[in-house]
Backbone as CSV, one residue per row, in Angstrom:
resi,resn,N_x,N_y,N_z,CA_x,CA_y,CA_z,C_x,C_y,C_z
1,MET,122.139,103.639,55.591,123.354,103.145,56.141,123.795,104.203,57.256
2,ASN,124.233,103.749,58.389,124.645,104.456,59.269,126.148,104.773,59.246
3,MET,126.627,105.557,59.133,128.138,106.056,59.037,128.751,106.420,60.222
4,ARG,128.413,106.001,61.364,129.088,106.303,62.636,130.560,105.746,62.854
5,PRO,131.348,106.549,63.555,132.811,106.082,63.540,132.828,104.931,64.631
6,SER,133.854,104.412,64.426,133.795,102.839,65.279,134.072,103.292,66.587
7,ARG,133.438,102.381,67.503,133.296,102.653,68.957,134.750,102.381,69.518
8,LYS,134.780,103.036,70.750,136.041,103.051,71.556,135.868,101.951,72.667
9,ILE,136.656,101.263,73.086,136.620,100.154,74.288,136.311,101.144,75.505
10,ILE,137.219,102.111,75.910,136.802,102.878,77.152,136.249,104.166,76.641
11,PRO,135.498,104.606,77.352,135.073,105.934,76.967,135.971,106.853,77.404
12,SER,136.192,107.903,76.716,137.055,109.279,76.961,136.485,109.976,77.938
13,PRO,137.150,110.414,78.893,136.653,111.447,79.862,135.768,112.575,79.283
14,ASP,136.256,112.794,78.271,135.244,114.130,77.141,134.153,113.362,77.255
15,SER,133.479,111.991,77.183,132.326,111.562,76.859,131.431,111.999,78.242
16,LYS,132.059,111.631,79.491,131.350,111.698,80.561,131.007,113.595,80.643
17,GLU,132.091,114.386,80.381,132.186,115.577,80.309,131.211,115.773,79.535
18,LYS,131.038,115.578,78.268,129.660,115.939,77.445,128.467,115.858,77.846
19,ALA,128.254,114.448,78.550,126.910,114.221,79.098,126.593,114.960,80.496
20,GLU,127.665,115.477,81.174,127.247,116.471,82.179,126.929,117.978,81.473
21,THR,127.668,118.202,80.450,127.444,119.738,79.941,125.793,119.512,79.190
22,MET,125.766,118.436,78.497,124.218,118.251,77.922,123.216,118.194,79.238
23,LEU,123.726,117.677,80.341,122.484,117.722,81.469,122.291,119.021,81.955
24,ARG,123.458,119.838,82.055,123.348,121.387,82.436,122.430,122.087,81.413
25,ALA,122.516,121.754,80.135,121.487,122.455,79.208,120.165,121.970,79.611
26,ALA,119.918,120.662,79.762,118.660,120.490,79.854,117.893,120.882,81.407
27,LEU,118.941,121.009,82.302,118.426,121.727,83.433,117.924,123.049,83.540
28,SER,118.363,123.476,82.647,118.257,124.999,82.382,116.914,125.312,81.764
29,LYS,116.134,124.252,81.611,114.621,124.154,81.202,113.917,123.346,82.311
30,LYS,114.531,123.094,83.154,113.923,122.365,84.445,113.628,121.123,84.120
31,ALA,114.461,120.500,83.494,114.598,118.983,83.219,114.322,118.210,84.702
32,LEU,113.645,117.154,84.688,113.552,116.337,86.044,114.004,114.991,86.003
33,ALA,114.483,114.544,87.104,114.923,113.011,87.485,115.957,112.738,86.523
34,PRO,116.892,113.441,86.384,118.099,112.964,85.460,118.869,111.908,86.115
35,VAL,119.039,110.972,84.745,120.124,109.880,85.147,121.102,109.729,84.108
36,ILE,122.330,109.570,84.434,123.548,109.284,83.475,123.741,108.002,83.471
37,ILE,123.690,106.974,82.602,123.976,105.510,82.737,125.359,105.294,81.824
38,ARG,126.028,104.699,82.338,127.466,104.089,81.688,127.158,102.911,81.086
39,LEU,127.278,103.120,79.495,127.094,101.793,78.735,128.258,101.087,78.094
40,ASP,129.470,101.868,78.153,130.547,101.312,77.335,130.905,100.018,77.618
41,ARG,130.575,99.343,78.778,131.120,97.998,79.165,129.896,96.995,78.516
42,LEU,129.057,97.432,78.285,127.802,96.404,77.933,127.399,96.650,76.223
43,THR,127.709,97.624,75.696,127.384,97.880,74.439,128.120,98.720,73.570
44,ALA,128.343,98.270,72.341,129.159,99.292,71.483,128.280,100.418,70.921
45,LEU,126.817,100.560,71.387,126.060,101.466,70.955,126.613,102.946,71.246
46,THR,127.048,103.154,72.354,127.333,104.642,72.965,128.128,104.367,74.399
47,ASP,128.682,105.370,74.834,129.463,105.196,76.072,128.311,105.487,77.173
48,TYR,127.402,106.808,76.999,126.661,106.982,78.022,124.945,107.237,77.193
49,PHE,124.062,107.046,78.396,122.792,107.559,78.130,122.474,108.487,78.944
50,LEU,122.017,109.720,78.553,121.331,110.874,79.657,119.958,110.835,79.624
51,ILE,119.276,110.683,80.509,117.728,110.419,80.550,117.186,111.318,81.685
52,VAL,116.303,112.162,80.929,115.484,113.230,81.883,114.235,113.168,81.409
53,SER,113.363,113.684,82.369,112.064,113.902,82.005,111.399,115.318,81.921
54,GLY,110.235,115.587,81.428,109.675,116.818,81.289,108.087,116.663,81.897
55,ARG,107.509,117.512,82.207,106.100,117.673,82.705,105.060,117.581,81.530
56,SER,105.494,118.141,80.349,104.541,118.284,79.134,105.317,118.049,78.035
57,ASN,104.618,117.697,76.906,105.271,117.504,75.794,105.989,119.038,75.211
58,ARG,105.300,120.101,75.717,106.060,121.377,75.331,107.293,121.532,75.992
59,GLN,107.548,120.981,77.285,108.622,121.161,78.110,109.673,120.359,77.354
60,VAL,109.240,119.017,77.248,110.206,118.177,76.350,111.036,118.735,75.287
61,LYS,110.031,119.197,74.523,110.515,120.136,73.196,111.495,121.165,73.716
62,ALA,110.999,121.834,74.685,112.063,123.168,75.291,113.460,122.388,75.631
63,ILE,113.544,121.327,76.202,114.447,120.567,76.906,115.400,120.207,75.755
64,ALA,114.580,119.471,74.630,115.444,119.133,73.677,116.235,120.035,72.687
65,GLU,115.460,121.288,72.464,116.001,122.197,72.069,117.120,123.006,72.681
66,ALA,116.915,122.979,73.921,118.224,123.744,74.796,119.351,123.174,74.665
67,VAL,119.227,121.470,74.784,120.554,120.655,74.316,120.856,120.784,73.144
68,MET,120.164,120.815,72.023,120.537,120.983,70.718,121.439,122.130,70.687
69,GLU,120.834,123.472,71.066,121.415,124.582,70.724,122.698,124.849,71.730
70,ASP,122.736,124.214,72.823,124.258,124.370,73.453,125.100,123.578,73.080
71,SER,124.707,122.307,72.413,125.685,121.295,71.912,126.097,121.939,70.461
72,ARG,125.192,122.770,69.967,125.556,123.316,68.667,126.816,124.374,68.706
73,LYS,126.688,124.944,69.753,127.561,126.174,70.247,128.982,125.329,70.481
74,ARG,128.914,124.321,71.163,129.989,123.707,71.617,130.489,122.877,70.376
75,LYS,129.867,122.925,69.248,130.392,122.025,68.241,130.523,120.481,68.466
76,TYR,129.419,119.995,69.081,129.275,118.348,69.454,128.410,117.987,68.079
77,GLU,128.859,117.002,67.469,128.284,116.473,66.076,127.285,115.694,66.642
78,ARG,126.018,116.049,66.035,124.837,115.214,66.338,124.402,114.302,65.155
79,PHE,124.376,113.101,65.645,124.192,111.941,64.350,122.572,111.983,63.937
80,SER,121.722,112.232,64.828,120.230,112.410,64.311,119.791,112.680,65.614
81,SER,118.374,113.019,65.528,117.399,113.401,66.308,116.051,112.874,65.942
82,GLU,115.134,112.273,66.938,113.942,111.733,66.607,112.826,112.248,67.960
83,GLY,111.667,112.438,67.197,110.803,112.855,68.518,110.671,114.262,68.790
84,VAL,111.530,115.277,68.608,111.426,116.431,68.976,110.255,117.171,68.911
85,SER,109.611,117.109,67.674,108.363,117.879,67.304,107.360,117.230,68.160
86,GLN,107.195,116.028,68.383,105.978,115.375,69.033,106.063,115.559,70.853
87,GLY,107.189,115.921,71.013,107.349,116.085,72.532,107.058,115.035,73.711
88,LYS,106.800,113.467,73.105,106.749,112.658,74.008,107.829,112.027,74.406
89,TRP,108.836,111.906,73.432,110.089,111.073,73.869,110.822,111.432,72.555
90,ALA,111.995,112.847,73.027,113.097,113.093,72.034,114.359,112.257,72.605
91,LEU,114.895,111.931,71.190,116.110,111.054,71.403,116.987,112.020,70.439
92,LEU,118.190,112.172,71.117,119.417,112.972,70.451,120.616,112.175,70.377
93,ASP,120.934,111.770,69.423,122.235,110.962,69.099,123.444,111.496,68.781
94,TYR,124.339,111.844,69.858,125.525,112.565,69.767,126.880,111.564,69.484
95,GLY,126.589,110.400,69.300,127.616,109.073,69.302,127.622,108.639,70.496
96,ASP,129.026,109.292,71.274,129.254,108.567,72.444,128.262,109.143,73.628
97,VAL,127.428,109.976,73.489,126.196,110.212,74.239,124.928,110.340,73.637
98,ILE,123.932,109.457,74.033,122.528,109.621,73.608,121.859,110.100,74.662
99,VAL,121.015,111.363,74.435,120.290,111.885,75.207,118.888,111.276,74.853
100,HIS,118.003,110.919,75.967,116.482,110.593,76.000,115.967,111.814,76.745
101,ILE,114.826,112.421,76.516,114.038,113.394,77.174,112.516,112.529,76.809
102,PHE,112.079,112.480,77.916,110.755,111.903,77.990,109.775,112.605,78.911
103,HIS,108.407,112.455,78.033,107.400,113.082,79.133,107.203,112.155,80.204
104,THR,106.955,112.259,81.207,106.932,111.529,82.472,106.397,110.264,82.300
105,PRO,104.965,110.185,81.872,104.091,108.872,81.873,104.942,108.087,80.663
106,VAL,105.523,108.844,79.562,106.159,107.963,78.635,107.415,107.207,79.127
107,ARG,108.058,107.849,79.924,109.231,107.407,80.562,109.261,106.225,81.525
108,GLU,107.773,106.206,82.200,107.513,105.169,83.142,107.271,103.844,82.496
109,PHE,106.514,104.315,81.325,105.919,102.962,80.302,107.151,102.378,79.703
110,TYR,108.168,102.937,79.230,109.155,102.452,78.408,110.428,101.863,79.441
111,ASP,110.448,102.439,80.549,111.446,102.282,81.722,112.931,101.729,81.048
112,LEU,113.298,102.603,80.363,114.911,102.475,79.905,115.789,101.925,81.185
113,GLU,115.576,102.637,82.177,116.397,102.458,83.331,116.505,100.951,83.866
114,GLY,115.086,100.350,83.572,114.935,98.907,84.024,115.618,97.855,83.231
115,LEU,115.514,98.489,81.545,116.072,97.744,80.707,117.608,97.555,80.807
116,TRP,118.276,98.702,81.310,119.728,98.734,81.390,120.043,98.517,83.199
117,ALA,119.254,97.961,83.725,119.347,97.966,85.170,120.872,97.443,85.604
118,GLU,121.408,96.708,84.772,122.965,96.183,85.316,124.120,97.393,84.910
119,ALA,123.659,98.248,84.240,124.677,99.453,83.901,124.856,100.399,85.029
120,PRO,125.965,100.853,85.404,126.342,101.544,86.300,125.701,103.060,86.113
121,ARG,125.365,103.564,87.272,124.928,105.237,87.347,125.886,105.949,87.574
122,MET,126.072,107.032,87.069,127.107,107.980,87.232,126.572,108.969,88.538
123,GLU,127.653,109.311,89.368,127.114,109.996,90.450,127.478,111.392,90.187
124,PHE,126.733,112.139,90.664,126.769,113.599,90.284,127.640,114.486,91.364
125,SER,128.246,115.048,91.050,128.845,116.229,91.727,128.421,116.928,92.611
126,GLU,128.753,117.619,93.637,127.704,118.413,94.349,127.290,119.679,93.685
127,ASP,128.280,120.274,92.762,127.677,121.252,92.358,126.613,121.065,91.296
128,LEU,126.823,119.805,90.602,125.594,119.330,89.718,124.424,119.024,90.400
129,SER,124.560,118.278,91.658,123.502,117.909,92.598,122.681,119.119,92.804
130,LYS,123.448,120.209,93.173,122.543,121.355,93.464,121.851,121.988,92.260
131,GLU,122.463,122.004,91.318,121.651,122.371,89.845,120.502,121.678,89.639
132,ILE,120.670,120.186,90.055,119.416,119.379,89.790,118.285,119.612,90.889
133,LEU,118.488,119.848,92.009,117.474,120.304,93.182,116.893,121.725,92.644
134,ALA,117.756,122.436,92.100,117.227,123.730,91.941,116.437,123.673,91.017
135,ALA,116.625,122.958,89.584,115.516,122.666,88.757,114.667,122.067,88.991
136,SER,114.268,120.984,90.080,113.262,120.384,90.542,112.381,121.219,91.316
137,GLU,112.893,122.216,91.882,111.862,122.958,92.912,110.971,123.992,91.856
138,THR,109.918,124.102,92.317,108.965,124.922,91.203,109.247,126.384,91.706
139,SER,109.159,127.425,90.789,109.431,128.579,91.100,108.278,129.737,90.545
140,GLY,107.011,129.136,90.612,105.843,129.872,89.927,105.650,129.763,88.594
141,ASP,106.842,129.312,87.695,106.589,129.006,86.274,106.402,127.928,85.807
142,GLU,105.593,126.928,86.842,105.452,125.600,86.420,104.210,125.722,85.195
143,ASP,103.394,126.832,85.455,102.312,127.088,84.142,102.906,126.962,82.938
144,ASP,104.246,127.335,82.824,104.791,127.417,81.493,104.788,125.897,80.835
145,TYR,104.697,124.817,81.597,104.950,123.495,81.096,103.826,122.835,81.385
146,GLU,102.510,123.137,81.780,101.546,122.523,82.167,101.180,121.588,81.557
147,ASP,100.612,120.365,82.265,100.495,118.998,81.408,99.513,119.050,80.144
148,ASP,100.127,119.003,79.196,99.077,119.020,78.231,99.052,117.617,77.239
149,PHE,99.432,116.369,77.957,99.326,115.383,77.555,98.595,114.400,78.559
150,ARG,97.772,113.494,78.487,97.239,112.485,79.215,97.130,111.375,78.569
151,MET,97.754,110.145,79.257,97.448,109.101,78.859,96.393,108.541,79.138
152,ASP,95.920,107.501,77.922,94.706,106.729,78.048,94.995,105.861,78.794
153,ARG,94.473,105.736,80.245,94.600,104.687,81.192,94.293,103.428,80.808
154,THR,93.220,103.337,79.996,92.625,101.823,79.640,93.395,101.316,78.774
155,SER,94.485,102.199,78.189,95.487,101.517,77.079,96.686,101.299,77.666
156,ARG,97.420,100.451,77.239,98.987,100.174,77.424,99.831,101.240,76.434
157,ASP,99.189,101.641,75.484,99.821,102.514,74.679,100.204,104.038,75.237
158,PRO,101.339,104.449,75.457,101.506,105.594,75.965,101.369,106.892,74.981
159,TRP,101.082,106.309,73.581,101.026,107.316,72.717,99.668,107.763,72.562
160,ALA,98.835,106.949,72.845,97.257,107.252,72.839,97.142,108.488,73.934
161,GLN,96.211,109.283,73.429,95.604,110.463,74.160,94.232,110.410,74.318
162,THR,93.860,111.140,75.214,92.383,111.153,75.449,91.757,112.449,74.943
């Protein structure tokens, strides 16, 4: 049984700030293509989805671990986490913010942004936009996260490996 607290009708400003803080932790591990989706008007599930990508299973794990460590230091309560050890799709549930960290081909397959197309996307501040750009630029350490996962292109299953 899920013992989540009851949902608010309007997200608190703290939820938005929490999503941005978690994004900064993800960017510290060079997370790619971040999107923050506001869901409070569409579902009681959460206020925001934070969606980011990694280039490999190892990078997905590193991003998830960075978000969890930073959140632990800030005393954000985590309700659950799934998929961190596999590194294909890590889900971190903090109640008002749910973080999805995908290996890029898995993100493309499941297309959460398309599923929630009617939900508004959050605009990033100038400072945060600069951090996003810096994280996306390669700095010679791209080998740290070389692509260690290849989808079986003959299958529609993103979990299949060749």
